[in-house]
N, C-alpha and C positions, 0 to 999 in steps of 0.2 A: 739417803735421798738424793736425788741428781739435779745438779745443776748446767744449765744448757749454754753455750756460745753459738751463737748462730751471727751471719751477717747481715746487715740490714739492707744492704742497698745491690750491688750488682756484683759483688765478689771481689778478692783483693782487697778486702778490708784490714789484714793485717792481723787476723784472727788469730793464727798460729802463736805469735809475741805475745797476747794477753791468754792463751791457753797454756802457754809455758807458763807463767807467771801463778794462774791459777792451780795448775797442777799440783805446786807444792802443798797445796792446805787442800788434796784431793787423794783417797787410797787407786782409784781407778780412774783412767782416761780413755773413754772410748768414744769410737768413731760409727756412725750409724748412718752415712749414707755415701756415694757417690765411689768415684773410683782413682784414677791414677791419674785423670785429668784433672784431678786439683793437687794447689801446690802451696806449703807453707815454708815460710824460710825465719828457722829460729837461730836467734844469736846467742852462741854457747858462753857459757863463764868466762873463757879463756879468748872471747872474741871473735873465735869460728864461724865461719856459716854452716848451718846445719838445715839443706834443702829436705823438707818432706813430702811425700805424695798419697800416701797410704797409711804408712805407718803413726799413730798420734803422735798429737805432739807433746805427751807427756816421757815421751822415752828417753828423755834428757835427765828425767830425776829418777835414779834408782830407786827408791821406794815407792814408786807408782807401778800396778800392774796398766797394762795397755792391750786395750780389747778392740778387735776389727770385727765390728758385728754384722747380725746373718744380714742386713741390710745394704754393704757396702759389694762392690763389682771388684774381682780381683783380677789381674793379670800377674801369675807366678812369675815367669822370668823378670816382669818389672818389679815385680816386690822380693825378689830375692837380689836384684841387685841393687836395690834401698836399703836392705839389709847389711850387704855386704859394704857399702859406702857407709853407715852409720858406722858399724864395726872398724872402719879404717879410721874413726875420728875417736875409737877406745872407749867407745860407747857396747857396753854387753847388751846380747840382747838371747836370749833363752826362754824356753817356758817357764821361769819365772817370772819373766815379765811383758810376755806377748803369747795373747791366744788368738786365734782366727774363728772365727764362727764356722761349723759344717757347713751352714745353711748360706752359705755366703754363695754368689753365682762368679764361675770363672768366666773372665773374659778368653776368648779362644780366636786361634790365630786369622779365622774366616771373618770374625767381626771386626777384626782390623783393616782387613781386605778391603773388606766391604763398607766399611767407613773409608776408607781412601778413591774408592769405585766413587761412592757418593760425592763425595768434594772433589771429583776433580770432573764431574758433570753440572746440569743446570740445578740439580736439587741442593748445592752446597749451602751448608748451615753455618760454614764458620767454626767447623767440628776441631777438639784437637786430636782427632784421627786416634781416638784411644780403643773405640769401637765400643764406648758407652752406650750409644742409642741401639747400636744392634743387638750387644748381651741382654738390656732391659728389653726390646720386643721379644726376642726369644724368653725371656721369663714370662712376660707376659703370655703370650700364645703355652708355655707349660712345656716348651722342648729346650728349655735351657739347663745346663752343667752345675750342680752345686761342688762345692768344694768336699764335700762328702766322700763324692766318688775317688780321692786320693787315698783314701784309706779303704774304702771297700772294693774298688774294680779298675786297679790303675793301668791294666793293659785294655779295658773297655775305653778308656780316656784315650788312648794315643789311637785306638781304632778311630774314636768319632773328629779325633782330630783330623785324621788323615783323608779319612772320608768327607770331611767336608771341606778342606782344602782342593781335595781333586773335584768334587761336585762344582766349585766355584772357579775353576781355572776357566771355562770360556768366558766367564766375565772380568775375568783381571785382564785376559788377552785383548777383548772387545775396547777395555778402557786403556789400552798401551802398556798397562803395569809391567816390569820383567817378569819372564819365566821364573818359577821357584823349582824347589826341590821340596816337593811335599813330605816324601819320608822322612827327610833330614829336620823337616823343622817340626813335624810331630813328635819326632824321636828327642828333641832338643827341648823341646815343650814340656814332653813328661819328666823329665830328667830334673827340670825347674820345679814344677809341679811337687816333685817327691822332697824338695827339699824344704818345703812346707810341713810336712807330716808331723814333726813331732809338736808343732804350734796350735794343730786343729781340732777343736774339741764343742761341747754343744756349750755354747756361751752365753744363752739364755738360761739356761738352768744355773751356769756360774752367777751370773748378775742379780738373777732374783735372790739365791741364797745367800749371797753378799748383800743385799736389800733390807733381807728379813732378818737378818742375826738381832740380837739383844742391843748389841752397839754398831750400827747400820754402819756399812761402808759409804764413805762421801765419792759418788760418783761425777767425774764431768763430761758430761755429753759434748763431743765434737763435731762441728758440722761442716761440711765441705759445701763451697760453693755460696750463693746467698740468696734473699728473699725472690728477687726478680728474675732468678733463675729455676724456682721451683716449679715442677711440672706443672701443677693444680694451679698456684696462684702466680707465677710470673707471668713474662711478657712473651705467651705463648704465641707463636712457636719458636721464639728464639731462647731456649731455656736449656736447662740439663732435662735428665731422665728420669729424675728421682726427687723425694719429698727433702726439701732443704728449711723447713721450716720445724717449730717446736713438735708439730704432730707427726711426722718423721722419727721421732724419739722412739715412740711407744715401738710401732712397726719395726724402725732397723734395726732397733736392743731388743725388741720383743720382753719391755717393762710396761708396767701399767701406768697410764697418764696421773694418777695419783701420786707418784713417788718424785713428779718433779715441783722442784722446790722454785731455783731462781733461774732468771732468763738474762742472759747477758748479751745485749744486740750490739754487734762492734760498727761502727760506721768511721769515714775518714772524711777528713776537712775537703779535701778535694778529691769527688769521688772519681772512677775508674770502672773502663770496661774494657772485655777484648772480645773482638768479634762483631758479629752484626747484630740488630734490633733497635727500637726507637731509644733514643736518648735525649729526653726534654731539655735538659740544661747543659748538653753538650757545647763545649767552647771550642768556636772555629778561627780566632783571632790566631793566626799563625807566630807571631809575635809573646803573645801570652803564655803561648802553646809551650815554646822553647824557654820561656824563662821558668816554669811551673815544672818542665820536665829537669831541667836543671845538666847534671852530671850523670848521665845514664850507666855510668859503670858503677855508681854507688850501690849498696845495699838494698835502700830505699830507693831507688828507679823504678818508673811506674812500667816494667815490662814483665810479663807472664814466667813464674818458676817454670811453668810446667812448657809452656810455650817459648818464651823469649820474643814473642810478639809483644812490640809495643801499644802500648793501652790509649784508648782516646779516654780525653779527661772532662770531669763536668763541674759545676757550682755544686754546693751542697742544697738538696732538695728534701725542702720538708713533707710537701705532701707524699712524696715514696715513704720517707721516713715514718711517716705517720701511718703508713696503710699496713706497713711491715709490723709495727707493734701490735697494732690492730689485730693481727693474725697469729700474733706468736705469744700473745700472752697478757694478764690481766695486767692493769697499769700497775699495783702494788706489788707484783713478782719482777718486775722489771726493771732493769738498770742500761746503762750504756758505756761503752764505752771509744771513745773518742780519738783515732790517732792520726798521726800527721798535723798536731796543730802549727808543729813548726814550718808547716809550707805555705799556711795561711798568708804569711810576709811578702809571698812573690806575688799575690794579687796588684799590690800596689797600694795608693793612699784610701780606697775603699772595698768593701768584701762584700762580695754581692751574694746573697742569700735568695734563693727560692721560696717565697712563703705561701704560695697557691698557684694552681693552674687556671687558666681561661681555656674553653672548651664550649665552641657552637655558642658565645654571649652567656656562659655560665660560668662564674667562679667555683673551683673547687678545693678545698681544704686539704681532702683526701684523696690520693691519686687514683685514676680511674683503673677497673679492673681487665683492660685488654689491651694489646700491641696495638690493635689498630687506632685505638683512643688517646692512647701515647703520642701515636705520630700527631692526632687534630689535635694535641694542647699544646700552649705557649706558657712559658714559664713569668711568674710575677716576681719582681726583685722589690727587698729591700735590701739599703746598702746601709752596712754598718762601719764607724771608722776602723782602720787597722791601726799595728804597730810597730814600731821601726825596732825596737828591742831583741838581742838573740836569746831565746827561750830556752833551748836548748841544755844547758845546765840547770834551770829550774826543777825544782821538785817538790814544792808546795804552792799550793792554789795561790793562795793570798801576796805571793811573790811573783807572780807572771804580771805583767802590763795591766792596767788596770781595762783598757781596750781590749785586750785578750780575757780576763775574768768578764766582762759585760757579752763577749761573743758567747763563750761557754751559757753562762745565763738568759742568755736569748734563744737559745737551743732546747735549753730544759724548760722555757716557759712555752715556747711554740708545741712542745710535745709533749710536756707534765712528768716526764721520767727524767729522774736523774740522771748525771752525768756522774759515775763513780772513778774512772780511770781515763785519763789522757796521755795520749804519747806525743811525746815532744823531740823521739828522735829515735832511729832504727834502732839504736843497742839496749840490752837487757835492763838497764839501771835508769834507762830516760823513759820514765813515766811518774808519773803524778798521781797521788793514790788521795781519793778525799773518803 
């Protein structure tokens, strides 16, 4: 069976650390969407940080097979750099623990330059400039290049890369970008792509064979980004270019939805966002923001793993959580993981929680379905009493301060979904399991 872990908010919820925990009880960890524009930070047992962008978070577990599914978008150069960084930390990566779908799509150099051109103009969308939108559009127009070409016709790949860069040259010049050596870039790209050779295979066949064994494999499907960034259900057009919901698991891995068992939705007590788009509960108070952000040098600082950009922060938003849960599965199959409970203290005496929106004279318990409607919405808050005790060393729910317990119970009552894992700090062991 397949367990799915997804972000319920705007990304950066701390999915990686929960995937890292759950990977211990799964045979396969499979990434089903996104590209290297996403990022997770996992803390290794020895305390070192492991920044992951495309490699599934199960790579830190020797027993786990890691699969990059057909729904992912791959930049060979970035992938090879990531593999080298992981190996430098003493973690083995070989065909014994990593498989890459031959049907995944390659991010080509001209996709990335085109992203830079767009972001330099009036059409800027706050992109990570990773070429994600561009490769996704090529895929939809059926002119994309799949990873299978690396094994099938590597010379053709170099030709495609070179021709794409040459054709794009006048647009780069018009945008004021520096001149490049198209031949050198295309050659290096192909050299990087060749290093993926040993990992490339039919992952759809592999996963379905493993799921249909007499003793089926336990698969953990790991999503990138989060609900509000979903191309269909998010705050369009301020979204990513792939499906970030449970629906993306079937298409992004090539497995029937009937195999999906439990859905772990990850949220954090102080939600955040990088880039543009409506943010109904965004915090504007500069004094409070400074207190919430705290030391920006810590591992749990609110800045992007991939971009390094400081994130916008907001209060916990129940209408948005309810919509994400509505789309992602039946209530009896869902559970929540809540991160950064230790940050809630920073709010002060009272904890504001958005319980509903007001839009055009109506009260909405579930967030609306469009960015422009979110822009027209104002939050309605309920205020819970805060606590003063340091909870970072607490490992049992009933050892939490009573106000912290009531905060958790309030969210459960409001959503109808239990919270089974609670993060009380960034380290691997700073989690309460219920």
